[in-house]
DRENVEX-81184 format. One record per residue (C-alpha): x negated, y, z negated. Coordinates in steps of 0.5 Angstrom, whole numbers, plus 500, padded with zeros to 3 digits. Each point is the difference from the previous one (the first is absolute). Layout:
% DRENVEX-81184
XYZ;...
END
This chain:
% DRENVEX-81184
208350249;496502493;507502496;503493503;495496498;500503493;507499499;500493502;495498495;504504495;506496501;496493500;496502494;504504495;506496501;495494498;498503493;458495574;497503502;506499504;499499507;498506504;505504505;497499507;495505503;503505505;494499506;495495499;501493503;497494496;496499506;497507500;499499492;496493501;496503506;497506495;500496494;496494497;507497497;500494504;492499501;498495495;495503495;493497500;502496493;505497504;496497506;500492499;493497501;499494504;501493497;494497498;498493503;502495496;499492500;505497505;505494497;506500496;500503493;504498494;506505499;501497493;493500498;500507502;506502496;497497494;493504501;505506501;504500494;493498496;497507503;507504498;499498493;496506499;506504502;496504505;501502507;493499503;498500507;498493499;507498497;503504506;495496505;502493496;507502501;500501508;496493500;505496496;506504504;497498507;499492497;507500498;503503506;496495504;502494496;507502499;501502508;496495503;505498504;503506502;495503504;494498504;493499497;497506504;505504497;496500494;494501503;503506503;502503494;493499496;497504506;505506500;499503493;506505500;505494502;496496495;501505494;507502501;503493502;497497494;503505495;507499504;500493500;499499492;503497497;505497504;496498506;506500505;499496506;504505504;495506499;494496503;505498506;502507501;493502500;497494505;506502505;498507500;492497501;502495505;504505504;496507500;493497498;495506500;506505498;501497494;492501498;501507502;506501496;500496494;504504496;506500505;499493500;500499493;506504499;504496505;498493498;502502492;506503502;503495505;496494496;503502493;507500503;499492501;506498504;504506497;501506505;495505499;505505501;504500494;500507499;503501507;505495501;506504500;497503507;498494503;506497504;501496507;499506504;494502496;494495499;494501496;493498504;496494498;494501496;495499506;504505504;500506495;493499499;499500507;504507500;495503495;494498504;503502507;502507497;494501495;499507503;507502499;500498493;499506494;496496495;494496501;501492501;493498499;498504494;507501496;500494494;505494502;504502493;502506504;501497507;505495497;505506500;498500508;500493501;507499497;503504506;506496503;501505505;502497507;494502505;504504505;502504494;493501498;498502507;506505499;497503494;493501504;504504505;504504495;495501494;494503502;498502493;502496493;501506496;506503496;507500503;501493502;505499495;504506502;500498507;506495499;507505499;504498494;506496502;506503495;505495504;496494498;502502492;507499502;499493504;499503507;493501502;498503506;496494502;505496500;499493503;494502503;493497499;496503494;494502504;496505498;502504506;507499498;499502493;497507502;506501505;506498496;497501493;501497494;500501492;494500496;498493500;500500508;496506500;495497495;500494504;499504507;494504497;496494497;501496507;497506504;494501495;499492500;500500508;495506500;495496495;502504494;501496493;507501498;506498497;508501499;501502492;506500496;502503494;505503495;501507499;504506497;506498506;499493500;496495505;496503505;494498505;494503503;494499503;493499498;493500504;493500498;495505503;492501499;499506496;493503499;497494496;506496499;506497503;507503497;507498500;505506503;507499501;506504503;507500499;499499492;504506498;497503494;506503498;503494499;494497495;498493504;495499495;498493502;503496506;499492502;497498507;499493502;493498499;498495506;494497496;503498494;507499503;504504495;502507499;495504496;500508498;498505506;495502494;497493500;498501508;498507498;495497495;498495505;498505504;496504495;496493498;498499507;498507501;496499494;496494503;503494504;494496498;501502492;508498502;498493502;495499494;506503495;504495503;495494499;499502493;508499499;500493504;494498495;504502494;506497502;496493501;499500493;506496496;503502493;495501495;494500504;502507502;498503494;494504500;500500507;504506501;494503502;501498507;506504500;496506497;495499505;505500506;503506497;493504500;499497507;506503503;505504495;505500505;501493501;507498496;499493499;494500495;504505496;506496500;496494498;497504494;507502498;503492500;494498496;502505494;507497501;497493499;495501495;494499504;498507499;500504493;504506498;494504500;499498507;507502502;499507497;493501504;504498506;505505499;494505499;497498507;506499504;503507498;493503502;499496507;507500502;503507498;502501507;504493501;504500494;505494501;494495499;499504493;507499498;500492502;493499496;503504494;506496500;497494500;495501495;505503495;505494501;497496495;499505495;508501500;500493496;498503493;500495494;499503493;499507498;498504507;493503499;500507500;493501503;502496506;507503501;496507500;495498505;506497505;504506499;494504502;499496506;507501502;500507499;494500505;504496505;506505499;495506502;497496506;507499503;502507499;494503503;502495506;507502500;502493499;506501496;502493502;494497496;501505494;507497499;497493501;495502495;505503495;504493500;494496499;498505494;507500497;499492500;494500497;502505494;506495499;496494500;495504494;507502496;499507502;508500503;501508498;494502505;503495505;506503500;497507500;496498506;506497504;505506498;495505503;498496506;508499502;500508500;494501503;501495506;507501501;500503507;495494502;503495504;495495497;500497493;505505497;505494498;495496497;498505495;507502499;502493499;495499494;503506496;507497501;497493497;497504494;506503499;505494501;505498495;505504496;496503495;496504506;506502504;501507498;492501502;502496507;505504502;496506498;494498504;505498506;503507500;493503501;498496505;506501504;499507500;492499502;501495506;502503506;507498503;497500507;493498502;500505506;504504505;501494504;504497494;504506500;501500507;503493500;503501493;496495497;498499492;493499498;500493498;496502494;505505498;506494500;495496496;500504495;507502500;502493499;496499494;503506497;507497502;498493496;498504494;507504500;504494501;496497494;502507496;507499501;500506505;504496506;503507503;494503500;496494503;506499505;499508503;493498501;501494504;504504505;494505501;496494502;505496504;499499507;504505505;501500507;494503503;
END
């Protein structure tokens, strides 16, 4: 490898003149862990005091907003500001949603601290009528059970409410047909209450943002009962209960036209996506926050299951079916709260935030809400709200992202951006995906260089980038290292250090030639920098080296099917184009035959 790297640089220069989600434990069930650990027991600081009795009568939400923004001008997330936001949010909700729920609904909300705190944070800024209608429907139907299960009720109300008139089952529509209908919100809520003793997670203490991954369970009720009778535990191995159906790949699935029930999937089998769906619905039906995750790896697309368990002092995300050998660095899953696809690493970060402190999680969200209420230049000098939110709970992603946006928009200074690098590398070393997202945003304005670039600033930015490289190497995240390489190369090009950029791209092309992620992008950067007739010899030489370095086949599976590695084909095609440009048509034609599709 070292020899190839040196030879590649000689060709180019001389001729020029997650902590990832953990594997599941073997023995202990989530319920057993919960019984012996404090993970699901609210800390003393998380207990919300009963509200002070305030004078009755309508409160003007607009006046409260003015007072809130005036207080926010200090740029500090104080207890007074947090309380003022809650007062404002309640007044705004009453004003905007007066026709959607009866008046006594708000009296009830004010008397239930856990409901009040969570609901006000969840409602802002849209103040969706669907959310309060869903919560009121549960209150009307289940009465005191909502009082004793506030987090479960909030999870259902937010998941179903934010869906509005759309389906709350967007992530599972392929499994819902006429012969397999999802229960209503009320039916599903009743199920969890009725079979609470069989649940493997606390339905009273687990924070609602995690229980959202239980509330989004569309599994029909009879199938949930089948789960309760079939699975006494919620540990590892559920994913592999589904036999792999090789005939499905040939268009002849064993399940045929039978309903895709959990029992049928287990009996007749399926592929990875069916396994992930099956396992996640088994976990959800046992009260365990879980999700089906999909991503791209060395052998292409794949799906696995992830679920949350309480650890010694924290909630942790575990997974099964995520084959390390295929390097699935990240995956995406449906988030029932934001109603969009997010990284599984985002769910992992959410789990860490809620482990740190549910109360501080809410307060950090409030800091972001207040900051976003400020408009335009009024945000200048107020980023302290976000910094305080980070200090409140460093694992809440939103304030970090808003701070990065502030750097892009010129709200925060370059000095603040550099301090942000230092802070995020220290706080989120086990969660590197967010560090790259922030780093890329903060550096983006610096890619627009006018005039003579400042050497001191270039050196400073290079040190930051090198520090990030070390972080990603330690975390074993070459996918992020490739992204960082592209970012650093773009920066070098912007500050007129093109030879440094070429060295970086060429070295990375070789280093990551066996990676499924990002190789083509850095390879293309070299080709662009070596474009034109004057660089043709160097381009040919570069392609010849890379053809030797990129494996023809990705795995034994490819060899069995006589399939070529798409990246290998990609490099060969670039070489063929260069050969034609050099007038070496016969050699180009011979290479074309080597990559022609054959009857396999």
